[in-house]
N, C-alpha and C positions, 0 to 999 in steps of 0.2 A: 363865535362859538358855533360849532357844527350842529345842524338840526338833527334831532333824533329821527330814525326811520321807523315808522309805525304802520303795522298791518292792522286793518280793521276787518274782522269777519262780520258778515251780516250788514255790510255797509249800505245796502239798499233799504234796510228796515227803518222803522220809526226813530229809534235812538241813533242808529248809524248815520242816517240822513241829516239829523240835526247836529250831532257833535262834529262831523267832518266839516260842516260849514262854519261852525263856531270856532274851530281851531284855525281856520284860514290857512296861512302859510307857516304856522308855527312849527309844523313837522313836515318831513317828507313822507307822504302817506301812500300806501298801497291799499286800494279798496277792493275787497273780495266779496263776492256773492254768487249765487247761482242764477240770479235774475238780473235784468238790466239795471244799471245805476244811472239815475238821472243827474245831470249837471255835475260831473266829477271835478270840474274846475281845474283841469290840467293835471290832476293827480293820476297816478298809474291805476288802471282798472284791470282786474283779472277775474275770470270766471273760475270759481273754485268751490268744490263740494266738500264740506267738512267731514262727511262720512267716508271719504277716500283719503287714506293716509298719505299716499304718494302725492296727491294734489296739494295736501297741506304742507308737505315737505317743500314743495316748490314755492308755495305761497310765503312760507316763513324764511326762505333763503335771503340772507343779507339784511334782515330786519333786526332792530334793537328791541322793540316792544310789540307784543300782540295784544290788541284789545278785542277780546272774544265776546261778541254779541250774538252770533248766530245760534238759534235755538228755536224750538217751539215754545212760545211764551204763554200759552194758554193753561190755566190751572185745571181745565177740563180735558186736556189732551190725553189721547189714548196711549198707553205704554207701548204696545206692540206696533201701533201705526206710526208713531213719530218720536216718542220720548226715548225709546231704546236706541234708535239710529242717530237722532240728532243730539239729544241732551246727554247721552251716555257715551256712545261710540264716538260721536263727533267731538265732544269735549276732550275725551282721551286723545284723539288724534291731534288736536290742537296743541295740547301740552307736550305730547311726545315729539311732534314735529318741531316745536319751538326749542325743546331741549336738544334734539339732534342737530339743529341748524345754528346753535350757539346764540339764540336770542337771550336777552338779559332778563326779561320780565314778561309775564302774562297778567293782564288785567282782566279778571273774569267777572262777567255780569251774573251775579247771583240774584237772589230775590228775597223780599220780605216773606215770601211763602215758606222759606226755610224755618220761620219762627212763629207762624200764625197760631200755633197751638196754645200760646200763652194768653191769659185773660186780656181783654181789650183795655183794661185800665192799667195794665203793667207797662212800664217803660223798660224795654228789653235791652239788656246789655250784650255787647258783642261776644262775650265769653260765656254766656249762658248756653246750656246744652241745646242742640238743634231740636226743633219741635214742629215739624211740618204737619199739615192737615190734609195734604193731597200729594199724589205721586209726583206731580210736577215739582213741588217743593223738595221732595226726596232727591230728585235729580240734581237740584241745586246744592243740596248737602254733599252729594257725590262730587260735584265740581270743586267745592271748597276743600274737601278732603284730598282731591287730586293735587290742588295747589300746595297744600301742606306737604304732601308726599314728595312732589318734585322740588320743593325748596330744600329738602334734605340732599338733593342731587345737583344743587347749584343753580336752579332756575328760580329766580324771585317771582313771587306771586302775590297779588292783592285781589281779594274777592269783595265785590261791592254788593251788599244786600239792598237792591233798589226797591223803593216803595212805588206807589202809584205816581204816574208822571202827569203833571199839569202843564198844558201848553202855555207858552208865554203870553198869548193873547186872551187867556181865560180872564173874564172880567172879575171873577172872585178870587184872583190869585192871592191877594194880601188882605182879604176881608176877614175880620175877626169872626170866630165861630162861637155859637151859643150852646152847642151840644157836642159831646165827644163822640167820635166815630172813627173807624179805621181810616176812612177816606179823609175826614176833616183834618186830622193831624198825623197822617201817615203818608203824605205825598212829598214829592220833590219837584221843583220847577225845572224846566228845561235848562235854564242858564245855570242853576245850581248843579245840575247833573253834569253839564259840560265842564264846569269848574272842577268838580270832584274827580272826573275821569282824567282831566289834565293834571291834577295834583298826583294822581296815582301813577301817571306816566313819568312825571318829573322828579318825584321824591327819591332821595338817595338813602342808602343804608337800611333798607327793609328787605328781609329775606322772605317773610310771609306775614300777611295781616288780613284780618276780616274787618271791613269798615261798613258803616251804615249809611245808606244813600237816601237821606231825607233832608228837607229844608228845616229851618229853625222853628220849632213849635213849642208852645207853652207846656203841653203834655204830649210829648212825641210818642208815637207807636214804637219807634226804635231810638234808643239813646245814641246821640251823635257826639257826645263829649270826647270819646276815644278817637273818633274820626277827625275831629277838629284838632286834637292834640298832636297826633302823629303825622298828619298831612298838612296842617296849616289851612284846613278847609274853613271858609268863611261864608256861610249861606247868606244870600241877599234877600231871600223870600221866606215866607212862613206865616204862622198865625200868632206870633208873639206881639 
């Protein structure tokens, strides 16, 4: 079976650095970033700025799937300083370039910040109205809407609302919690996130979906039942 060709934007970042190593040689990967990428492990490396549409056209050429991670990930980011150029224009460029170059799917890194306006005790469903509490979260709602828009034009898209990420060497990774908080049952482990992104790349028959990126928790901040059902996602970590 021929390996899928996968472009990862933001490949030098925290998530990009982990998942590309976790995927090993499962895919033919093209790693894109504006900064140097450490240990590319013989995968193709390109320097590409998501704010430049022409550069993104070149980056997407010949790819089957784009995993779009590049963004300003700070909930305190300034709109005019970074969010407008990176999270809005950059995300548009990725979807548009992927569509023009005949890519089959974009996997978009959304965020729990798109839904943080709901009460902490709520278990938020994927189909509840977006409810951001910061402009960073608003930009992730924009990316989700772009995915739905481009799905109407033949480009499959899956948006992952990623929670807080726990490193695999965290000593408290699977310790039971005694008090509910956004962090205690709103996180996803590195290996669960790698599995989830892999499922989003591999699954067939999905034009558009929003899925929740968290590990398995007794009282999850985001309900993952829909994610498990449509992707076959099986979290290995959590607080259950």
